[in-house]
C-alpha positions as CSV (number, residue, x, y, z in Angstrom):
1,M,21.2,26.4,0.4
2,S,17.6,27.5,1.1
3,Y,15.4,26.5,-1.3
4,D,11.9,27.4,-2.3
5,A,8.9,25.3,-2.7
6,K,9.0,24.8,-6.4
7,H,12.1,23.3,-5.8
8,I,11.2,21.0,-2.9
9,R,10.4,17.4,-3.1
10,N,9.5,15.7,0.1
11,V,9.4,12.0,-0.8
12,A,9.2,9.1,1.7
13,I,11.0,5.3,0.8
14,L,8.6,2.5,2.1
15,G,8.7,-1.6,1.6
16,H,8.5,-4.5,3.7
17,Q,11.6,-4.7,6.0
18,G,14.7,-6.0,4.0
19,S,13.7,-4.7,0.3
20,G,16.6,-2.7,0.2
21,K,15.2,1.0,1.5
22,T,17.9,2.2,3.3
23,S,20.6,0.8,0.3
24,L,18.6,2.8,-2.4
25,V,18.9,5.9,0.3
26,E,22.4,5.1,0.0
27,S,22.7,5.1,-3.6
28,M,20.7,8.4,-4.4
29,A,23.2,9.7,-2.3
30,F,26.1,8.7,-4.0
31,V,24.5,9.5,-7.3
32,A,23.8,12.7,-6.5
33,K,27.6,13.2,-5.7
34,M,26.1,14.2,-1.9
35,I,29.0,11.3,-0.4
36,P,32.1,9.7,-2.2
37,E,31.3,6.1,-1.3
38,K,28.0,4.5,-0.3
39,G,28.1,3.1,3.3
40,E,26.2,-0.2,3.8
41,V,24.2,-1.7,6.2
42,E,26.1,-4.7,7.3
43,K,29.4,-2.5,7.9
44,K,27.1,-0.2,10.0
45,N,28.0,3.3,8.3
46,T,24.7,4.2,6.3
47,L,23.6,7.4,6.3
48,S,20.2,6.7,7.6
49,D,20.4,3.9,9.7
50,Y,23.1,5.7,11.9
51,S,21.4,5.3,15.8
52,A,23.1,2.6,18.1
53,T,20.0,0.6,17.9
54,E,19.0,0.5,14.0
55,Q,23.0,-0.6,13.9
56,R,22.5,-3.3,16.4
57,R,19.9,-4.3,15.3
58,G,20.8,-4.5,11.1
59,S,17.7,-2.6,10.6
60,S,15.5,0.9,10.6
61,T,13.8,1.5,13.8
62,Q,12.8,5.1,13.4
63,V,12.4,7.9,10.5
64,S,15.8,9.3,9.4
65,V,15.8,12.3,6.6
66,V,18.2,12.7,4.3
67,P,18.3,16.0,1.9
68,I,19.7,15.5,-1.3
69,E,20.9,18.7,-3.2
70,Y,20.3,17.1,-7.6
71,N,20.1,19.4,-10.4
72,G,18.7,22.5,-8.7
73,H,16.4,20.7,-6.3
74,K,16.0,19.7,-2.7
75,I,14.8,16.4,-2.1
76,N,13.9,15.7,1.6
77,V,14.2,11.7,1.4
78,L,12.8,9.9,4.1
79,D,13.3,6.7,5.1
80,I,10.7,5.0,6.9
81,P,10.9,1.3,9.0
82,G,9.4,-1.5,7.3
83,N,8.9,-2.9,10.7
84,D,4.6,-3.0,11.5
85,D,6.3,-2.4,15.2
86,F,7.0,1.0,14.2
87,I,3.3,2.3,12.1
88,S,3.7,5.2,13.9
89,E,6.6,6.4,11.7
90,V,4.9,5.1,8.6
91,I,1.7,6.9,9.7
92,G,3.4,10.3,11.2
93,V,5.2,10.8,7.8
94,T,2.6,9.8,5.6
95,G,0.7,13.0,7.0
96,V,2.9,15.7,6.1
97,I,5.2,14.4,2.4
98,K,3.2,14.0,-0.9
99,G,5.5,11.8,-2.5
100,A,6.8,8.4,-1.9
101,V,8.2,5.2,-3.2
102,L,7.4,1.7,-2.4
103,V,10.6,-0.3,-2.7
104,I,10.3,-4.1,-3.9
105,D,12.6,-7.1,-3.6
106,A,12.5,-8.3,-7.0
107,S,13.2,-11.9,-5.6
108,V,10.5,-11.9,-3.4
109,G,7.9,-9.8,-4.8
110,V,4.9,-8.5,-3.1
111,Q,4.9,-8.9,1.0
112,V,2.8,-7.8,3.3
113,G,4.6,-5.2,4.5
114,T,4.6,-4.3,1.2
115,L,0.7,-4.3,1.0
116,K,0.1,-2.1,4.3
117,H,2.5,0.4,3.2
118,W,0.5,0.3,-0.4
119,K,-3.1,0.7,1.9
120,Q,-1.3,3.4,3.8
121,L,-0.4,5.5,0.5
122,R,-3.2,4.9,-1.3
123,K,-5.3,6.5,2.1
124,K,-3.5,9.5,2.2
125,G,-3.6,9.8,-1.6
126,V,0.2,9.7,-2.0
127,P,1.5,9.8,-5.5
128,T,3.6,7.1,-5.7
129,F,6.4,5.5,-7.2
130,I,7.1,1.6,-7.5
131,Y,11.1,0.7,-7.6
132,I,11.1,-2.7,-7.8
133,N,14.9,-3.4,-6.5
134,K,17.3,-6.3,-6.7
135,M,16.4,-6.7,-10.2
136,D,20.1,-8.4,-10.5
137,K,19.5,-11.2,-8.7
138,E,18.7,-14.9,-10.1
139,E,15.4,-16.2,-11.4
140,V,13.7,-12.9,-12.0
141,D,10.4,-13.5,-13.7
142,F,10.1,-9.6,-14.3
143,E,6.2,-10.4,-16.3
144,A,5.1,-12.7,-13.6
145,L,6.5,-9.8,-10.7
146,L,4.5,-6.5,-12.8
147,E,1.0,-8.9,-13.0
148,D,1.3,-9.6,-9.3
149,I,1.8,-5.9,-8.7
150,R,-0.8,-4.6,-11.0
151,E,-3.1,-7.6,-9.7
152,K,-2.8,-6.7,-6.0
153,F,-2.6,-2.7,-6.5
154,G,-4.8,-2.0,-9.6
155,K,-4.4,-1.0,-13.1
156,S,-2.9,2.2,-12.4
157,V,0.2,0.4,-12.0
158,I,1.8,1.1,-15.4
159,S,6.2,0.2,-16.1
160,F,8.3,3.0,-17.1
161,C,11.0,1.1,-18.0
162,Y,11.6,-2.7,-19.2
163,P,14.6,-4.9,-17.7
164,L,17.5,-5.7,-20.1
165,G,19.4,-8.8,-19.4
166,H,18.1,-11.2,-17.2
167,D,19.1,-13.0,-13.6
168,K,22.9,-12.0,-13.3
169,N,23.0,-10.6,-16.5
170,F,20.7,-7.9,-15.4
171,D,22.5,-5.1,-17.8
172,G,19.6,-2.2,-17.2
173,F,17.0,-0.9,-18.1
174,A,15.0,0.8,-21.6
175,N,13.4,3.6,-20.7
176,A,9.6,3.7,-22.1
177,V,8.9,7.5,-22.0
178,D,12.1,8.6,-23.6
179,L,13.0,5.6,-25.1
180,K,16.6,5.5,-24.0
181,A,18.8,2.4,-22.5
182,H,20.5,2.9,-19.6
183,I,22.8,-0.2,-19.8
184,Y,25.9,-0.7,-16.3
185,N,29.2,-1.1,-17.8
186,G,30.2,-2.7,-14.4
187,K,30.6,0.8,-12.8
188,E,28.0,3.3,-13.5
189,C,25.1,3.4,-16.4
190,V,25.6,4.8,-19.4
191,E,23.3,5.5,-22.7
192,A,22.8,3.3,-25.1
193,E,20.7,1.5,-27.7
194,I,17.9,-0.5,-26.7
195,Y,18.5,-4.4,-27.5
196,P,17.0,-5.3,-30.8
197,D,14.9,-8.1,-29.5
198,K,13.7,-6.1,-26.6
199,R,12.6,-2.9,-28.5
200,A,9.1,-4.3,-29.8
201,K,8.4,-4.9,-25.8
202,V,9.5,-1.3,-24.8
203,L,7.8,0.6,-28.0
204,E,4.3,-1.6,-26.6
205,L,5.0,0.1,-23.1
206,H,5.4,3.4,-24.7
207,N,2.8,3.2,-26.5
208,T,0.5,2.4,-23.3
209,I,2.2,5.4,-21.9
210,T,1.2,8.1,-24.6
211,E,-2.4,6.5,-24.2
212,E,-2.4,7.6,-20.4
213,V,-1.3,10.9,-21.3
214,A,-3.7,11.3,-24.1
215,K,-6.6,10.7,-21.3
216,V,-5.2,14.2,-19.4
217,N,-7.2,16.6,-21.7
218,D,-9.3,17.1,-24.8
219,E,-6.6,18.8,-26.5
220,L,-4.3,16.2,-26.3
221,L,-7.1,13.3,-26.7
222,E,-7.8,15.4,-30.2
223,K,-4.2,15.5,-30.8
224,F,-3.5,11.4,-30.1
225,F,-6.0,10.7,-32.4
226,N,-5.0,12.7,-34.8
227,G,-1.7,10.6,-34.8
228,E,0.5,13.8,-34.1
229,E,3.7,13.2,-31.8
230,F,3.0,15.2,-28.2
231,S,6.5,17.1,-26.8
232,Q,8.5,16.2,-24.6
233,E,6.9,19.2,-22.2
234,E,3.5,18.1,-23.0
235,V,4.2,14.8,-21.7
236,R,6.1,15.8,-18.7
237,N,3.1,18.0,-17.7
238,A,0.6,15.1,-18.6
239,L,2.2,12.3,-16.6
240,K,2.8,15.0,-13.7
241,T,-0.9,15.6,-13.6
242,S,-2.0,11.6,-13.6
243,V,0.6,11.0,-11.0
244,I,-0.3,13.4,-9.0
245,S,-3.8,12.3,-9.3
246,S,-3.0,9.0,-8.2
247,E,-4.0,7.2,-12.1
248,L,-0.6,6.3,-12.9
249,T,2.0,4.7,-10.6
250,P,5.2,4.3,-12.5
251,V,7.3,1.3,-12.3
252,I,10.9,1.9,-11.9
253,V,13.3,-0.9,-12.3
254,G,17.3,-1.2,-10.9
255,S,19.4,-2.4,-8.4
256,S,20.5,-0.2,-5.8
257,L,23.8,-1.8,-5.2
258,K,25.0,-1.1,-8.4
259,N,22.9,2.1,-8.8
260,I,21.0,0.8,-11.4
261,G,17.9,3.2,-12.2
262,V,18.9,5.5,-9.3
263,Q,19.6,8.8,-11.5
264,T,16.3,8.4,-13.1
265,L,14.2,7.7,-10.6
266,L,15.6,11.2,-9.3
267,N,15.1,12.5,-12.6
268,M,11.3,11.2,-12.0
269,M,10.8,12.5,-8.7
270,I,11.6,15.6,-10.0
271,D,9.3,15.9,-13.2
272,Y,6.5,13.5,-12.0
273,L,5.9,14.2,-8.4
274,P,4.2,17.5,-7.0
275,N,6.3,20.2,-5.2
276,P,4.8,21.5,-2.2
277,S,3.3,24.5,-3.9
278,D,1.3,22.1,-6.0
279,L,-1.1,21.2,-3.0
280,K,-4.1,22.3,-2.6
281,P,-4.2,24.9,0.6
282,L,-3.9,23.5,4.0
283,E,-6.8,23.6,6.3
284,A,-6.3,24.6,9.8
285,H,-8.1,26.7,12.6
286,D,-6.7,29.7,15.1
287,E,-6.8,29.4,18.8
288,N,-10.7,30.3,18.6
289,G,-11.5,27.5,16.7
290,K,-11.9,29.6,13.5
291,E,-11.1,28.1,9.9
292,V,-7.8,29.0,8.7
293,V,-6.3,28.2,5.2
294,R,-2.8,28.5,4.4
295,P,-1.5,27.8,0.9
296,T,2.5,26.7,1.0
297,S,4.0,29.9,0.2
298,D,6.7,32.0,1.6
299,D,4.1,35.3,1.6
300,E,2.1,33.7,4.3
301,P,2.7,33.8,7.6
302,F,4.3,31.2,9.3
303,S,3.0,28.2,10.5
304,A,4.6,24.6,10.5
305,Y,3.7,20.8,12.0
306,V,6.0,18.3,14.3
307,F,5.4,15.0,13.0
308,K,8.1,13.3,15.1
309,T,10.4,13.8,17.9
310,L,13.7,11.9,18.6
311,V,14.9,11.4,21.7
312,D,18.6,11.2,22.3
313,P,19.5,10.2,26.1
314,Y,22.0,12.9,26.6
315,S,21.2,15.4,24.5
316,G,17.8,15.9,24.2
317,A,14.8,16.0,22.1
318,I,15.2,16.8,18.2
319,N,11.6,17.5,17.0
320,L,11.2,17.2,12.9
321,F,8.8,19.4,11.7
322,K,7.6,20.5,7.9
323,V,7.1,24.5,6.8
324,C,3.6,24.5,5.7
325,S,3.6,28.1,5.2
326,G,6.0,31.3,5.4
327,V,9.4,31.5,6.4
328,L,11.4,30.5,9.6
329,H,14.5,32.2,10.9
330,S,16.5,31.7,13.4
331,G,15.9,34.0,16.1
332,D,12.3,34.0,15.5
333,S,9.6,33.5,18.2
334,V,7.0,31.0,17.6
335,Y,3.7,30.2,19.1
336,F,2.3,26.9,20.2
337,N,0.5,25.2,22.5
338,G,-0.2,28.7,24.3
339,N,3.6,29.4,24.9
340,V,5.8,31.6,22.9
341,Q,9.3,30.6,22.2
342,K,12.4,32.0,20.3
343,I,14.5,29.7,18.0
344,S,17.7,29.6,19.0
345,A,18.9,26.5,17.1
346,L,17.2,25.8,13.7
347,S,18.3,23.3,12.3
348,I,18.3,20.4,9.0
349,M,18.6,16.9,9.6
350,C,21.1,14.7,7.7
351,G,20.3,11.1,9.1
352,G,22.0,11.3,12.5
353,K,23.7,14.8,11.7
354,V,22.2,18.4,12.8
355,I,22.8,20.8,10.5
356,P,22.8,24.3,11.2
357,V,20.5,26.8,9.0
358,E,19.4,30.5,9.0
359,E,16.7,30.0,7.6
360,L,13.2,27.9,6.6
361,R,10.8,28.0,3.6
362,A,7.8,26.6,2.9
363,G,7.7,23.1,1.9
364,D,11.0,22.3,3.1
365,I,11.7,20.4,6.6
366,G,13.5,20.9,9.4
367,A,14.7,20.3,13.0
368,L,14.6,22.3,16.6
369,T,16.4,21.6,19.3
370,R,16.3,23.0,23.1
371,L,12.6,24.1,22.6
372,E,10.8,23.0,25.8
373,G,7.2,21.6,25.8
374,I,7.1,20.3,22.1
375,K,5.9,16.9,21.3
376,V,5.0,15.2,18.2
377,G,1.3,16.8,16.3
378,D,2.0,20.0,18.1
379,S,1.9,23.6,15.4
380,L,3.8,26.1,15.4
381,S,3.3,29.4,13.9
382,S,3.7,33.2,13.9
383,S,2.2,34.8,17.6
384,K,0.1,36.9,15.3
385,A,-1.5,34.8,13.0
386,I,-2.2,31.5,15.0
387,T,-2.3,28.3,13.2
388,I,-3.1,24.9,14.5
389,Y,-3.4,21.6,12.2
390,K,-5.6,18.8,13.3
391,P,-2.7,16.1,14.5
392,V,-2.5,13.1,13.1
393,K,-4.5,10.1,15.0
394,Y,-2.2,7.2,15.9
395,P,-3.3,3.2,16.7
396,T,-3.9,3.0,20.3
397,A,-1.6,0.1,22.0
398,V,-3.8,-3.0,21.9
399,T,-1.4,-5.6,23.8
400,F,0.1,-4.6,27.4
401,K,2.6,-6.4,29.5
402,A,3.6,-5.9,33.3
403,L,6.6,-4.6,34.6
404,I,8.1,-5.7,38.0
405,T,10.2,-2.9,39.4
406,D,11.7,-1.9,43.0
407,K,11.9,1.9,44.0
408,N,15.4,1.8,42.9
409,T,14.6,0.7,39.2
410,E,11.8,3.2,38.6
411,G,13.3,6.1,39.2
412,K,15.1,5.2,36.1
413,L,12.7,3.6,34.4
414,L,9.9,6.3,34.3
415,P,11.6,8.9,32.7
416,A,13.2,6.5,30.6
417,L,10.0,5.4,29.2
418,Q,8.6,9.1,28.8
419,K,11.2,9.5,26.3
420,I,10.3,6.6,24.2
421,Q,6.5,8.1,24.3
422,L,8.0,11.0,22.8
423,E,9.5,9.2,20.0
424,D,6.6,6.8,19.7
425,P,3.4,7.6,20.3
426,C,1.5,4.1,19.9
427,V,3.7,3.2,23.3
428,E,1.3,3.6,26.4
429,V,2.2,4.0,29.9
430,K,-0.2,3.7,33.1
431,R,-0.2,2.5,36.6
432,N,-3.2,0.2,37.4
433,N,-3.9,1.5,41.2
434,E,-6.0,-1.5,41.8
435,T,-3.8,-4.4,40.6
436,K,-0.1,-2.0,41.5
437,Q,0.9,-3.1,37.7
438,L,2.7,-0.4,35.8
439,L,1.5,-1.4,32.4
440,L,3.6,-1.0,29.2
441,G,1.4,-0.8,26.1
442,G,2.4,-1.2,22.4
443,V,1.0,-2.1,18.7
444,S,2.2,-5.9,19.1
445,D,4.3,-8.0,21.3
446,S,7.4,-7.8,19.4
447,H,7.1,-4.1,19.7
448,I,7.1,-4.5,23.5
449,D,10.2,-6.5,23.4
450,F,11.3,-3.9,21.0
451,I,10.8,-1.2,23.8
452,L,12.0,-3.5,26.9
453,D,15.5,-4.0,24.6
454,K,15.5,-0.5,24.0
455,L,15.7,0.2,28.2
456,K,18.4,-2.2,28.7
457,N,20.5,-1.2,26.0
458,I,20.0,2.1,26.0
459,Y,19.0,3.8,29.1
460,K,20.7,0.9,31.1
461,V,16.7,-0.3,32.9
462,T,16.5,-3.8,32.9
463,V,13.4,-4.6,33.5
464,E,11.2,-8.5,34.0
465,T,7.5,-8.0,32.8
466,E,4.8,-10.4,34.0
467,P,0.8,-11.0,32.4
468,M,-1.2,-7.7,33.0
469,K,-4.0,-8.8,35.3
470,V,-8.0,-7.5,34.4
471,V,-9.5,-5.5,36.7
472,Y,-12.9,-6.6,37.9
473,R,-15.6,-5.1,39.5
474,E,-18.5,-6.6,41.4
475,S,-21.8,-5.8,41.8
476,I,-25.5,-6.7,42.8
477,K,-29.0,-8.2,41.6
478,G,-31.2,-8.4,45.1
479,T,-32.3,-6.1,47.4
480,A,-31.6,-6.7,50.9
481,E,-31.5,-4.3,54.2
482,G,-28.5,-4.3,56.4
483,D,-27.7,-3.2,60.1
484,G,-24.7,-1.6,61.2
485,R,-23.7,-0.8,65.2
486,Y,-20.4,0.6,65.7
487,V,-20.4,1.4,69.3
488,K,-17.8,1.9,71.7
489,Q,-18.3,3.6,75.3
490,T,-15.7,2.8,77.6
491,G,-15.7,6.0,79.6
492,G,-14.6,9.3,78.7
493,S,-15.3,10.3,74.7
494,G,-17.3,7.6,72.8
495,F,-18.6,6.1,69.6
496,Y,-22.0,5.7,69.2
497,G,-23.6,5.1,65.5
498,V,-26.5,2.8,64.3
499,V,-27.8,2.4,60.9
500,K,-30.5,0.5,59.2
501,M,-29.9,0.9,55.1
502,R,-31.1,-1.0,52.1
503,F,-29.0,-2.1,49.2
504,E,-30.6,-2.2,45.7
505,P,-29.0,-2.5,42.0
506,A,-28.7,0.9,40.5
507,E,-27.3,2.1,36.8
508,E,-24.9,3.8,38.7
509,S,-23.6,3.8,42.6
510,E,-25.5,6.6,44.5
511,F,-26.6,7.3,47.7
512,A,-30.2,8.5,49.3
513,E,-32.0,8.9,52.8
514,E,-36.0,8.1,53.9
515,I,-35.5,9.2,57.5
516,F,-38.0,10.5,59.5
517,G,-38.4,11.8,62.8
518,G,-34.6,12.6,63.2
519,S,-33.2,8.9,63.9
520,V,-30.4,10.2,62.1
521,P,-29.0,13.7,62.4
522,K,-28.9,15.6,59.6
523,N,-25.6,16.8,60.6
524,Y,-24.4,12.7,60.4
525,I,-26.1,11.9,57.3
526,P,-22.8,12.8,55.0
527,A,-20.9,10.6,57.4
528,V,-23.3,7.9,56.8
529,E,-22.8,8.6,52.7
530,K,-19.2,8.7,53.2
531,G,-19.4,5.2,55.0
532,F,-21.2,4.3,52.0
533,F,-18.8,4.6,49.4
534,E,-15.8,3.6,51.0
535,A,-17.3,0.2,51.8
536,L,-18.0,-0.2,48.1
537,G,-14.0,0.3,48.0
538,K,-13.8,-3.8,48.5
539,G,-16.8,-6.4,47.5
540,L,-17.0,-9.1,49.9
541,L,-16.8,-12.2,46.9
542,A,-13.2,-11.5,46.1
543,G,-12.1,-8.2,47.2
544,F,-12.7,-6.0,43.9
545,P,-14.6,-2.6,43.5
546,V,-18.4,-2.8,43.6
547,I,-20.5,-0.6,40.9
548,G,-24.1,0.0,40.4
549,V,-25.6,-0.4,44.1
550,K,-28.1,2.2,45.8
551,G,-27.7,2.3,49.2
552,V,-30.8,3.8,51.3
553,L,-30.4,4.8,54.8
554,V,-33.9,4.3,56.4
555,D,-33.7,4.4,60.1
556,G,-30.7,4.8,62.8
557,K,-30.1,6.0,66.7
558,Y,-27.4,8.3,67.6
559,H,-25.9,9.3,71.7
560,P,-26.2,12.5,72.5
561,V,-22.7,12.7,73.9
562,D,-20.8,9.8,72.0
563,S,-22.3,10.2,68.3
564,N,-19.6,11.8,66.0
565,E,-19.1,11.4,62.5
566,Q,-16.5,8.2,62.4
567,A,-19.0,6.3,64.4
568,F,-21.8,6.7,61.8
569,K,-18.9,6.3,59.0
570,M,-18.0,2.8,60.4
571,A,-21.7,2.0,61.0
572,A,-22.5,2.0,57.7
573,I,-19.8,0.3,56.1
574,L,-20.8,-2.4,58.6
575,A,-24.5,-2.5,57.3
576,F,-22.6,-3.0,53.9
577,K,-20.5,-6.0,54.9
578,D,-24.4,-7.4,56.6
579,A,-26.7,-7.1,53.6
580,Y,-23.9,-7.8,51.0
581,M,-23.8,-11.5,50.7
582,K,-28.0,-10.9,50.8
583,C,-28.3,-9.0,47.4
584,R,-26.9,-11.6,45.6
585,P,-23.4,-10.5,44.4
586,I,-21.6,-10.8,41.4
587,I,-18.4,-10.1,39.7
588,L,-18.4,-8.5,36.5
589,E,-15.9,-8.1,33.8
590,P,-14.6,-5.7,31.5
591,I,-15.4,-5.8,27.9
592,L,-14.1,-4.5,25.1
593,R,-15.1,-3.1,21.6
594,L,-12.8,-4.2,19.0
595,K,-13.0,-3.1,15.7
596,V,-10.6,-5.8,13.7
597,N,-8.9,-5.3,9.8
598,V,-8.1,-8.4,8.0
599,E,-8.4,-9.5,4.2
600,S,-11.6,-10.7,3.4
601,K,-10.0,-14.4,2.9
602,Y,-9.4,-14.3,6.8
603,T,-12.4,-12.9,7.6
604,G,-14.0,-17.0,8.3
605,N,-11.1,-18.3,10.6
606,V,-10.8,-14.9,12.6
607,L,-14.3,-15.1,13.5
608,S,-14.0,-18.9,14.1
609,D,-11.5,-17.4,16.6
610,L,-13.4,-14.8,18.0
611,N,-16.2,-17.0,19.2
612,T,-13.7,-19.0,20.8
613,R,-13.2,-15.9,22.9
614,R,-16.8,-15.0,23.7
615,A,-16.5,-12.3,21.4
616,R,-19.9,-10.7,20.0
617,V,-20.3,-9.6,16.5
618,Q,-21.7,-6.2,16.2
619,N,-21.2,-5.4,12.9
620,I,-19.0,-6.4,9.7
621,E,-18.1,-3.7,6.9
622,E,-16.7,-3.6,3.5
623,K,-13.5,-2.0,3.9
624,D,-11.0,-0.6,1.1
625,F,-8.7,-2.9,-0.7
626,G,-10.7,-6.2,-0.3
627,N,-10.3,-5.6,3.7
628,Q,-13.0,-6.4,6.2
629,E,-13.7,-4.4,9.3
630,I,-15.3,-6.6,12.3
631,E,-16.5,-4.9,15.2
632,V,-17.5,-7.2,18.3
633,L,-18.0,-6.7,22.2
634,I,-15.6,-9.3,23.9
635,P,-14.6,-9.5,27.5
636,E,-10.5,-8.2,28.4
637,S,-9.4,-11.4,29.6
638,E,-10.0,-12.7,26.4
639,V,-8.1,-10.0,24.6
640,I,-4.7,-10.5,26.2
641,D,-2.9,-12.4,23.7
642,Y,-5.4,-11.8,20.6
643,A,-2.5,-9.5,18.9
644,S,-0.3,-12.3,18.5
645,Q,-3.1,-14.7,18.0
646,L,-4.2,-11.8,15.2
647,K,-0.9,-12.1,13.3
648,S,-0.7,-15.8,13.6
649,L,-4.1,-16.2,11.8
650,T,-3.8,-13.4,9.2
651,Q,0.3,-14.0,8.3
652,A,0.8,-10.6,9.4
653,S,-1.8,-8.7,7.7
654,G,-4.8,-8.0,10.2
655,F,-4.7,-5.3,12.5
656,F,-7.0,-4.2,15.4
657,N,-8.6,-1.1,17.5
658,R,-9.9,-1.2,21.4
659,E,-11.4,0.9,23.6
660,F,-13.2,0.2,27.0
661,E,-17.3,-0.6,27.0
662,G,-18.4,-1.3,29.7
663,Y,-18.8,-4.3,32.5
664,E,-21.0,-7.2,32.4
665,E,-21.8,-10.1,34.1
666,V,-19.3,-13.1,34.4
667,P,-21.1,-16.3,33.4
668,E,-21.7,-18.4,36.4
669,S,-19.2,-21.1,34.7
670,L,-16.4,-18.7,35.3
671,K,-17.2,-17.4,38.5
672,E,-15.3,-19.4,40.9
673,R,-12.2,-19.4,38.7
674,V,-12.3,-15.5,38.1
675,I,-12.1,-15.5,42.1
676,R,-10.0,-18.3,42.8
677,D,-7.1,-16.3,40.2
678,N,-8.1,-13.0,41.0
679,R,-8.9,-12.6,44.7
680,I,-7.7,-9.1,46.3
681,E,-6.6,-9.7,49.8
């Protein structure tokens, strides 16, 4: 069916790995009568963990969309991996949805991944429910767990449910909004009376919720103080307002294994989460950079944003997109990246199944195949009203490994890596021509290991790795002159070029001449310059490229017959070599600017570790949620293993971004070791 925006909800399911997200999606589909029987992760037959990689690992590795039709609404459920290695999935999806369920394992509580996902949702302003899963596990203390959640997430967290029973006798829950109990009878949840011994606690929660409802507007507040009852519609509308503004974060309890709390969760998604048309108009620009806004309405020109690319090794790329405005029909032509192409295959995804559809309306999520040249972050629109949305910004790769390949391997490797990069914007592949290494970058060592595993199992390419080599430079600290004489006269056309050059430190390498009297004819000076810059390609200390040198041609000689450009080019190279060791040459190392984000309690340990890595602190800034951002300048050689070390120091909660800053002199105490270990022959 085709749904309008008012009857669509786009909801992400997030949480720490193993909290039961995929099982919850399976339970939602079952309760909505979408599937006759639930799949299980262990049996490798769930809707959302459909890829061979996920089934082999037993956990999600990429976002999957499961559209659920329920009570006249379409809920596009997006199951997101809980593993940190797949942060691009979280960032991509939270940029386009306005509803989320954060799943917490009741037997474990708030974990590192839970906190990271919560912070991402707050950063993006996504209205969120908390679903406490696995309430039927032993020794679950709901009161202590709720208090811990409120302490870590803030006072906006309010339980809309109260569990009935405990441990393996967890029977269900009481809904504190409508004061109805939902009891598991061994087969399904049925409405029942609230247990007498729990009624006082449920009423206490109900009163707390009523007080929150009253805060929404003056009219409700007056009603509250006058002791008047709120109608169900008033309560629903007020709660929706509070949830959308993130002033309330409802907590639901349940067990996806027994489908407890799932129907309530589905109903709450419809009642309290925003439909796409509730959202403020989206900001974009046209092809000339002029600002445009697009309300999420069928009546607007068509526009959409691509938030995920899935690549099948055999059938090609599938691009997931959200319709931001207008209606897209199969057969329509769309504009993107300066191209106009016809949509020959318009679909929706249900797990791994591609389902053809005739149209998709504003607010819905669809899939495109057989569309060339499209990638994550691209905008689609009508060519008559070009609309370009600002692409989501992804973290840069922070750790690299060099891939050991031969010509046969590389022919299969590079196309496979290109496909993996389409799927994951956090993957970086680059070739360093100086070290002759092909580098694979990711957000962690385990992220790179996952990519290598995927290359082996999906693309049938096995590669070994070695540490990344740091790219050093050479420069000079002193000034000296050198003579270059390239003379070969053995009969016939010969070579004759003689130059005297001065070499001195400079901000950037440059060439100049101070020739008087024509000792070197003007037409040969460009050859001298060419020779100078060629000589900079390899220093005499360790063979590194040389930077920051000014070469000045001050004198020379020529022969009217045997002089030529080649002779003067070679003379300049010889002059450079003659003067170089007299110019007090030095080794330069690359310096990175790191921005390290850590919880405040880890700041001391992180700073101590950075100090041992020769880092220079530039700034420490307080961030949201009790985090601090430590900005440092640090040699790249000290960062090669930093991703794993930071993970260890912060119990996997810290992260960092890096960018190249410049080059600085290697300390004298390290100079000989750098030359010995990194010499370029």
